[in-house]
N, C-alpha and C positions, 0 to 999 in steps of 0.2 A: 639498939644497934641495927643498922640497915643490912639486910641479908644481901650478899653478893651472888648474883646468878652465874651459873656456869655456862660459858658460851656453847652454842649448839654443836660446833665442830669438836670441842673437847668432850662434850657428852657422848658424841658418837664414838670417839676414840677410846672411851672407857668400857665399851661392851662389844661383844662379837656381833657380826652381821647376821641377820636372819631374813627369812622370806618377806616378812612385813616391811623391813627397811628396803630390801631390794625392789619391792613393788613401788615404793615411793621414789626410789632412784629412777626406775623405768619411766616415770612421768617426765623426767628431764630429757628424754630421748624420743623426739617426735617420730622418727622413722620406725620405731618399734610398735607404734600404735596403728597397725594396719593389718588387713587380711591378705593372705596369699593363698590363692586357689580356694577361697572361701573359708580358710582357717586362720586363726590368730597366728601371726608370725612368731616363730621361735628361732631366734638368731644364735646359731652355734658355729659361727665362722669368724670370730674375733681374732683368732690366730693369724688370719690373712689380713683383715681390715676391721678395725673396731668402728662402732658408731659414735656420733658426736652429740654431746649434750647441748641444750639450747645456749648455755653460757658461752660455749666455744663458737657456735655458729654466729651468735650476736657479736662476739669480740671481733671476728673478722669483718663482719658487716659494718660495725662501728668504726673500724679503722678506715675503711673506704669512704664512709660517709663523712668523717670528721678530720682525718689526718693524712690522706693519701698524698705521698710525695716521695722523691728519691732521698734515701738516707745518705748522710756523710757528704753531701754535695751542695748544699744550699744554706744560705744564711737567713732565708725567709722563715716566717712563723711555722708554716706547715712542715717544712723540711726539718726544722729543729724538733718539733713535736714527734714527727715520724722517727727520727733518729733516737729520741729518748725512749719511746716505747719499744723500739726494735732492740736496743741495747739493754733495757730493763728486762725484756724477755730472755735475753741471753743469761743474765744474772740469775733469773728465776730457775731456769733449766740447770745451770751450773750448780746452784744450791741443792737442787733435787737429787743430783747424783754425787754430791760431795766433791765437785771439781771447783777450780778457780775460773773466774770470768775469762781470763786469757787462754784457757785450755779448752774452751767450748766453741767449736766451729760449726756454723750452719752448713748443711748439705741439702740436697734434694730428697735424699733417703739414705738408708744404711748402705745400700749397694754402692752409691756414689762415694760414701765415706770410705768403704773398703778399697775401692778403686783409687781413691785419692792417696791412701797410704801406699798401695802397690806402686803407683806411678811416681810418687814422691821418692820412694826407695830406689827405683831404677834411675830416676834423675840424680839421686845422690851418688849413685855409681858413676854416672857420666861426669858429674861435677868433680868428684874426687879424682877421676882419671885426668882431668884437665887442670888440676891444682886449684880448683875453685871451691870456696866454702870453708876453707880452713881445716885444721886438724880434727875438729869435732865431727866433721862429716865423713872422714875416712873410716871411722868405726861403723858407719851405717851402710857402707858400700857392700853390695852382694855380688858374688861372681862364681865362676867355676870352682867346684870343690866345696862350696857352701851348701847348706841344707835348709829347706823350709819345711816345717812339719805342721800338718793339719790333722783332722780326725775323719773317720769314715762316716760320721753322722752329719757332716756339714751341709747346710743349704748351699746351693750353687753360688750364691753371692759371696760366700766365704770359702770358696774352693777355686773357682775359675780365675779370679784376680791373682791368686798365688800360682796357679798353673802358668799364667801368662808372665808373671814376674820371673818365674824359673826359666821360661823360654827366652825372655829378653836378656837375662843376666848369665845364663849357663848354669845356674844353681840346680840342685836336685830336690824334687818334691817328694816327701814321704807322708804316710798317713798312719795314725794310731788306729788299730782295729777295734771293733766293738765286740763285746761278748754276746752270747745268745739272749741275755736278759736286757739288752739295750744299754748297758753301761760300758764305759771305756775300759779297755784292758790296760790298767795302770802299770803293770809289770812291763808290758811291751813298750809303753810310753817312756818309762824310766830308761830302758835300754836304747830307745830311739833318739831321745833328746840328749845330744852329746856335744862334743867340742866343736863339731862342724855346724851345729844348728845356729842359724842367725835369727830365725823368727819362728814362733809357735802361735798358730791361730786356731781358735776353737770357739764353739758356741757355749754360752752360759747355760742355756736350756734348749733342748732339741725341739724343733717345730714339728717333728714326726713322732718321736719316741716319748716325748714328755720328760726325758731324763734331765735332771739338774746336775751339771758336771762339777767335780770338786776343784773349784778355781784355785784354792790355796795350794793344793798339792801340785797342780800343773804349773802354777807360777813359780813355785819353789824349784821345780825341775829346770825351768828356763833360767832362773836367777843363778843357779849353780854353774851354768855355762855362758852366762852373759848374753842370752838371746832376748830379743824383743818379744813382747806378748801382745797379741791383738785379740780382743774379746768381742764376739758378736752377741750383743745384749738385747737383740730385738724381742726375744721372748721372755726376758727377765725384767728390764726396766719398767715396762708397763704393769707388771704384776707383783713385784716384790721390791723391797728396799735394796738398792744397789749403791754402794759407796765405792767409787772407783779408786779413791786413795787407799781405803782400807784393803781393797782387793789387790792393790799394787800392780795393776795392769798398765802397760805403756799406752795402749790405745783401746778405745771402745766405741762402738757405733750402735745406734738405734734409730727407729723411724717414728715420726709423729703419728702416722695413720694407724698404728697399732696401739696407740695410747690416747684415744679420744680426740685427736687433733686431725686437721685436714691432711689430704695427700699433698705431696710436693715439698715436705720439709722433714729433715732428719738432722741428726747431731753426730759429730765426731768429737770424741774426747781424746786429747793427747797430752802427755806430760809436757809442760812448757819448755823444758830444756831441749826436748826433741823437736817440737813444732817450730821453735825459733831457728833451728839450723837446717831442717829439711827444706829442700827446694820445693817451690809450689808445683801444683798439678795443673791448674788452669791459670792463665796469665791474661792481663789486660788492665782495665781501669780499676781503681779503688783499692788496689793491693800493692801499690808502689810508693816509693819515696821520691826517686829521681829517675827520669827517663831521658836518654839522648838517642840520637839516631843509630848508635852502635849497641847500646845495652841499657839495662834497667837495674835498679836496686829495689829490694822488696821490703815491705813493712814486716814487723814481727807478727806473730799469731795474735788473734785469730784472723785479722784482715788479710794476712799473707795468703790465706787459702780461700778467700771470698771475692774472686774476680767478678766484675760486672754487677748488674742490678740484682739485688738480693730478693729472697722470698720473704718479704716483710710482713705481709698480713698473716701468712702461715705461721711465722715465728711468734707473732703476737697471740695467735690462736693456740699454738702449742703451749705457751706459758699459761694461758687460761686453763688448758687441759691439765697441766701439772698442778695448778692450784686446786682444781676439782679433785684430783686424786689425793692430794695432800690433805684437803679438808675432810675427805671421806676416811682417810687413813690407809696408807699403802700396806701396812702390816695386817690390817683388818681385811683388806681386799685379798691379800695373799692367803690368809687363813680360810676365807670363804671359798676361794677358787680351789684350794687344796681339798676342801670338803667335797666340792662339786666334782673335781677330778677323780677322787677316790670312788665316788658314787657312780661315775661314768664307767670306770674300769671294772669295778666289782659287778655292776649290772651287765656289762658286755660279756664278761667272763662266764656269766651264768647262762648265756644263750647258746644253745647248741649250734655248732657250725661257725662260730665266731672266733677268730684269732686276733687278739689284741697284741700290737707290737709295743715293745718297750717294757719298763718295769711293771711287775705284777701289782695287783691291788695290795695295799699295805706298805708298799715302798714309796719313798718320796718321789714326787713328780709334780709338774705344773698342771694346770686345770684343763688338760686336753687328752684326747685318746684317739689314736688312729687304729683302724682295724680292717681285716679282710673277712668277707663273707664267702664261705665255701660255695663254689658253683655260680656266683653272681659277680659280675664286674662292678667295680667301684662306681663307675658312671651310672649304672642302672640303679645301684643303691641310692646314689644322690638324687636321681630323678624320682624314685619312689618316695623318698623323704620330702622332697620339694612339693610333691603333690599333696602332702599333708601339712604344708606350711612350715617345714623344718629346713633351715638353711645350714648346710654343712659344706665341707671342702672335699673334693675328690681329685685323684690323680697321684702324681709322684711328689707333689708339694715342693718342687724345685730341689729334690734330693734323689736323683736317679741312682747314684752309686749306693746310697743307703738302701733303697728298695731292692736293688740287685743283690746286695748282701743278705737281705731278708728273704730272697727268693720270690719277690713280688714285682709286678709292674706298676701297681697302683694300690692305694688304700683310700678308705673313707675316713675323714677326720672331723670330730666334733670338738670345738674349743669354746671355753666359757670365759666370762668376764664379770665385772661387778654388777651387771644388770640381768644376770641369769639367776633363776630360782631352781630349787630342787624339783619343782613341778616341771620345769623345762626339761631337765635331765630325765625325769621319769616318763614324760611324753615321748621323748626321743627313744628311750629304751623300749617302750611299748611298741613303737613303730618298727624299730629294728627287729624285734622278735617276730614280726610278720613277713620279713623280706623273703626268706627262703621258701616259705609256703606259697607266697605270691608268684615267684618265679619258678616254682616247682623244682627247686634245686635240692 
């Protein structure tokens, strides 16, 4: 009897990641093979932007070399091929998050996706007031007396669009406070999410605190009062298995550049019954059925929200990145990053004069850690580390209200991904241990 070999991807999925495998993975990322200030690059800034494997770089290049054409607009060979790979990419990404093809909208990034929802909802208010869009749209209208609820830990991209929606519609914006340990005060949330709440928006995982929020509990609060749920999944989809149907959120957004793909492409997920009745945000070509000089009729989702020439090569590359993550094993990646994250936090907690924000070591968190060094500004810490070839993030990380709540103006953040080793973390910790002595703090 002939033995059947186990595919390499399945073999990988059967065991935990380790440093040896990570070093092999690093070979797929050409940018990591360089010196910075004479030191081997240690890249700990994937929470801001991840690096790209060769397969992703080559996928985008191959598109331009072999298939470059406008999608949905031509009957010639290149246009047909471009459309096929573009829509195949949509299906690949939809499958990755447990969504349907029709529920997966291309955006330029997560920020655009959140603004799309915000403006579509205010447009729904205008349409409903004019009797346009039917009865289904009336329930989505937001106005004076209604409430929009966010959290104190939000990235500006999941705060400012809701501030502006409240301003445009006369609704009231409220926020769920955080506890000192960097978790949400769920008792306060339960009191705040009430009959007036029309929308609850929150991050799946904090880009500063590392906190993984209890999605099921928050969704349940919204469901009890009929509120919409918007999930910022920028720090979760690249790092852990996310099933949007299982989570029962109404909308979710994430960005390609945080998950091995190029910049310039993101994804909005929305339940089909909502996307098909919401007014569009951007209007123009490719998203219409009939146009007269007086008005237009719009296609159903996803094309309803994809006006103009699309980010075709970036979508193709994002699908390739998704395949890379799938073949490596997203659960394995999550487990490895959890190990690295715990190593980061535990190591930082052991250094005198370091304050780590967010959950303490031993608590669940994603693979990042933001911290303050007593007597040393975060930008100086970042420069000190960069001189040693270590790339980290410094500043308020687009979360000024959160930093204000923490009593800080800025922090230094180290964030890991599937191409980081425990040696990377240890080298980082060793460098941080010398910061205060260097600056005589």
